[in-house]
C-alpha positions in Angstrom: 3.4 -22.0 -30.1 0.6 -19.7 -31.3 -1.6 -20.6 -28.4 1.3 -19.7 -25.9 1.8 -16.3 -27.7 -1.9 -15.4 -27.5 -2.0 -16.4 -23.8 1.0 -14.1 -23.1 -0.7 -11.2 -25.0 -3.9 -11.9 -23.1 -2.1 -11.8 -19.7 -0.3 -8.5 -20.5 -3.5 -6.7 -21.6 -5.5 -8.1 -18.6 -3.5 -6.1 -16.1 -3.1 -2.9 -17.9 -4.4 0.2 -16.0 -6.1 2.6 -18.3 -7.5 6.1 -17.5 -11.1 4.8 -17.8 -10.4 2.1 -15.2 -8.9 4.7 -12.8 -11.9 6.9 -13.3 -14.3 4.1 -12.6 -12.4 2.9 -9.5 -11.8 6.3 -8.0 -14.9 8.2 -9.0 -17.8 6.0 -10.1 -17.4 3.1 -7.7 -17.6 5.2 -4.6 -20.0 7.9 -5.9 -22.8 6.0 -7.6 -24.1 4.2 -4.4 -24.1 7.6 -2.6 -26.2 9.1 -5.4 -28.6 6.0 -5.4 -28.9 6.2 -1.6 -29.6 9.9 -1.8 -32.4 9.4 -4.4 -34.1 6.7 -2.3 -37.5 7.6 -0.9 -36.4 7.1 2.6 -36.4 9.4 5.6 -33.2 11.3 6.5 -32.1 8.8 9.3 -32.1 5.6 7.2 -30.4 7.5 4.3 -27.7 8.7 6.6 -27.2 5.2 8.1 -26.9 3.6 4.6 -24.3 6.3 3.6 -22.3 5.6 6.7 -22.4 1.9 6.0 -21.2 2.4 2.4 -18.4 4.8 3.6 -17.3 2.1 6.2 -17.3 -0.5 3.4 -15.1 1.8 1.2 -12.8 2.5 4.1 -12.5 -1.3 4.8 -11.6 -2.0 1.1 -9.0 0.7 1.2 -7.5 -0.7 4.4 -7.4 -4.2 3.0 -5.7 -3.0 -0.1 -3.0 -1.2 2.0 -2.4 -4.3 4.1 -2.2 -6.5 1.0 0.6 -4.4 -0.4 2.8 -5.1 2.6 4.6 -2.9 5.1 5.3 0.7 4.3 8.9 1.9 4.3 10.0 3.3 7.7 13.6 4.2 7.2 16.7 3.4 5.2 20.3 3.1 6.5 23.7 3.3 4.8 26.7 1.5 6.3 29.1 4.4 6.3 28.2 8.1 6.8 31.7 9.4 5.8 33.8 7.9 3.0 37.3 8.9 1.7 38.6 7.9 -1.7 41.3 8.8 -4.2 40.4 9.9 -7.7 39.5 7.1 -10.1 38.1 4.7 -7.5 34.7 3.1 -7.7 32.4 2.0 -4.8 29.0 0.3 -4.9 26.5 2.1 -2.6 24.4 -0.3 -0.5 21.6 0.4 1.9 19.3 -1.4 4.2 15.5 -0.8 4.5 13.2 -1.3 7.5 11.1 -3.3 7.8 12.8 -6.0 5.8 9.7 -7.1 3.8 9.3 -3.7 2.1 8.8 -3.8 -1.7 11.2 -1.2 -3.1 9.9 0.1 -6.4 12.5 2.8 -7.2 15.9 3.9 -6.0 17.5 7.2 -7.1 21.1 8.3 -6.4 22.3 11.9 -6.7 25.6 13.6 -6.2 25.8 17.2 -5.0 29.0 17.8 -7.0 29.5 15.8 -10.2 33.1 17.1 -10.6 34.0 15.2 -7.4 32.0 12.0 -8.0 29.1 10.6 -9.9 26.6 7.8 -9.1 24.8 5.8 -11.7 21.3 4.3 -11.5 22.7 1.1 -10.0 24.5 2.8 -7.2 28.0 2.6 -8.5 29.9 5.7 -7.3 32.9 6.8 -9.4 35.3 9.4 -8.1 36.6 12.0 -10.5 38.4 14.8 -8.8 39.4 16.1 -5.4 36.8 17.7 -3.2 33.7 16.9 -1.1 30.3 15.7 -2.3 27.1 14.7 -0.6 25.4 11.5 -2.0 21.6 11.3 -1.6 19.7 8.0 -1.8 16.0 8.3 -2.4 14.1 5.0 -1.9 10.4 4.6 -2.9 8.2 1.7 -1.9 5.0 0.3 -3.4 3.0 2.7 -1.1 4.7 5.6 -2.9 6.5 6.4 0.4 9.9 7.9 -0.2 12.7 8.1 2.3 16.1 9.8 1.8 19.5 9.2 3.4 22.7 11.2 2.8 26.3 10.3 3.2 29.4 12.3 2.5 32.3 11.6 0.2 35.8 13.2 0.4 38.1 12.6 -2.6 41.8 13.5 -2.0 45.1 12.3 -3.5 
């Protein structure tokens, strides 16, 4: 039991992103080879060629990381653009993403008029009083791409 617990703790701490890791990955990893190449006692042409090769390598690593994360979010779609309810009804908001293999990391629902209807973090819409409201869905994927879609709610007795 103690060995299993220590293994879980080790796995948790192994993947933690710290500010120093971000600094090393974003600043030092790309910059140090450029500085070392610059300080080499070579003529201008070979230095330039080495810097171009290093830049191409970094660009390739970036492209590989992007492809490994999967497809970016192209668009989202809601089934109904206009919905009509009576006060006190509930409705679960659903949406489709394109392409289908997108990894959705966050979904945020907002209502333009909370006296007409509210939407919780799970997409459950609750009608309160008569009137019109616009519901906005913001979907974010693992590439930090956010797409929005709106639909309109009318509440009347």
